[in-house]
VOGU-3710 file (C-alpha; in Angstrom, 3 decimals, decimal comma):
1> mlrdsrkfvt> -6,233/-15,057/-6,521  -7,153/-15,193/-2,867  -10,758/-15,870/-1,926  -12,556/-15,446/1,391  -16,191/-16,281/1,984  -16,526/-13,889/4,958  -18,333/-10,585/4,733  -16,281/-7,417/4,741  -14,331/-6,507/7,845  -15,508/-4,267/10,637
11> irellcmtie> -13,523/-1,256/11,807  -12,371/-3,256/14,850  -11,083/-6,077/12,638  -9,290/-3,579/10,426  -7,233/-2,435/13,385  -5,722/-5,898/13,783  -5,710/-7,081/10,177  -2,737/-9,051/8,945  -1,343/-8,529/5,471  -2,750/-11,913/4,460
21> eaqkqvdawi> -6,193/-10,927/5,713  -5,934/-7,613/3,868  -5,172/-9,465/0,638  -8,248/-11,647/1,166  -10,507/-8,714/2,021  -9,403/-6,666/-0,977  -10,000/-9,682/-3,196  -13,463/-10,221/-1,704  -14,364/-6,579/-2,273  -12,986/-6,484/-5,815
31> ttvgvryfse> -14,802/-9,649/-6,884  -18,155/-8,562/-5,441  -18,526/-4,778/-5,237  -15,814/-3,976/-7,767  -17,042/-6,694/-10,168  -13,507/-7,651/-11,292  -9,900/-6,524/-11,180  -8,662/-3,978/-13,678  -5,808/-5,363/-15,762  -2,381/-5,496/-14,156
41> ltnlgilmee> -1,134/-2,734/-16,424  -4,120/-0,508/-15,600  -3,551/-1,122/-11,897  0,119/-0,238/-12,300  -0,954/3,086/-13,804  -3,435/3,616/-10,977  -0,677/2,845/-8,456  1,519/5,521/-10,022  -1,385/7,993/-9,850  -1,979/7,200/-6,186
51> vgelsrlmvr> 1,721/7,545/-5,341  1,635/10,911/-7,124  -1,323/12,045/-5,014  0,507/10,980/-1,853  3,650/12,765/-3,033  1,737/15,954/-3,771  0,238/15,993/-0,284  3,546/15,152/1,416  5,321/17,957/-0,477  2,684/20,437/0,605
61> tygeqsfket> 2,560/19,222/4,200  6,284/18,770/4,867  7,922/20,636/1,992  7,919/24,231/0,874  5,003/24,175/-1,569  1,771/25,821/-0,518  -1,585/24,091/-0,612  -4,024/24,625/-3,459  -7,752/24,605/-2,850  -7,976/21,136/-4,408
71> dkgksisdem> -5,436/19,788/-1,871  -7,324/20,944/1,198  -9,226/18,337/3,151  -7,122/15,437/1,875  -5,332/13,239/4,390  -1,970/11,563/4,137  -3,356/8,423/5,773  -6,103/8,141/3,146  -3,601/8,612/0,326  -1,317/5,947/1,852
81> advlwvlicl> -4,277/3,591/2,137  -5,067/4,169/-1,556  -1,471/3,228/-2,445  -1,662/0,123/-0,251  -5,017/-0,903/-1,762  -3,732/-0,873/-5,326  -0,475/-2,570/-4,318  -2,530/-5,347/-2,705  -4,606/-5,619/-5,900  -1,430/-6,083/-7,937
91> anqtgvnlte> -0,114/-8,664/-5,471  -3,369/-10,619/-5,681  -3,377/-10,483/-9,477  0,221/-11,654/-9,801  0,094/-14,344/-7,111  2,402/-12,534/-4,688  1,975/-13,372/-1,009  2,912/-10,032/0,528  3,551/-11,561/3,961  6,154/-13,927/2,542
101> alhknfekkn> 7,592/-11,188/0,333  7,980/-8,846/3,305  9,675/-11,566/5,381  12,116/-12,230/2,539  12,744/-8,513/2,185  13,612/-8,233/5,891  16,026/-11,142/5,515  17,665/-9,477/2,511  17,997/-6,155/4,295  19,343/-7,763/7,463
111> irdaerhkdn> 22,087/-9,473/5,469  22,900/-6,684/3,026  22,520/-3,756/5,410  23,598/-5,263/8,737  26,463/-2,770/9,121  25,806/-0,381/6,270  24,101/2,448/8,122  25,987/2,359/11,430  28,939/4,408/10,188  26,930/6,787/8,011
121> eklk> 27,711/10,276/9,293  24,552/11,594/7,631  22,432/9,504/10,011  24,089/10,645/13,235
//
């Protein structure tokens, strides 16, 4: 798990936070304020719940479904941040460096998909 002895970030620092710094800050918060991580399986369930909440809001904002009273006042950005938070928790718990993983994912996509989408009529 990642550890950082700094206090929690300010709003200004959040605006320029790297993925690595985010992993450290989430870990610092979890191990102090949050006491400890939930189990990996519990966090996976929480991630699915958070993705569901984001999906519900996206469907109501951009799709045809109407809002319910319980949906009002929720923000897509907050729901996305909830998803990111739990994903970072899972990365920390499983020893995944998300910066390295994202770099590798770009490499994979650049090789696999270099020409794939250029001739897709659906994207024109």
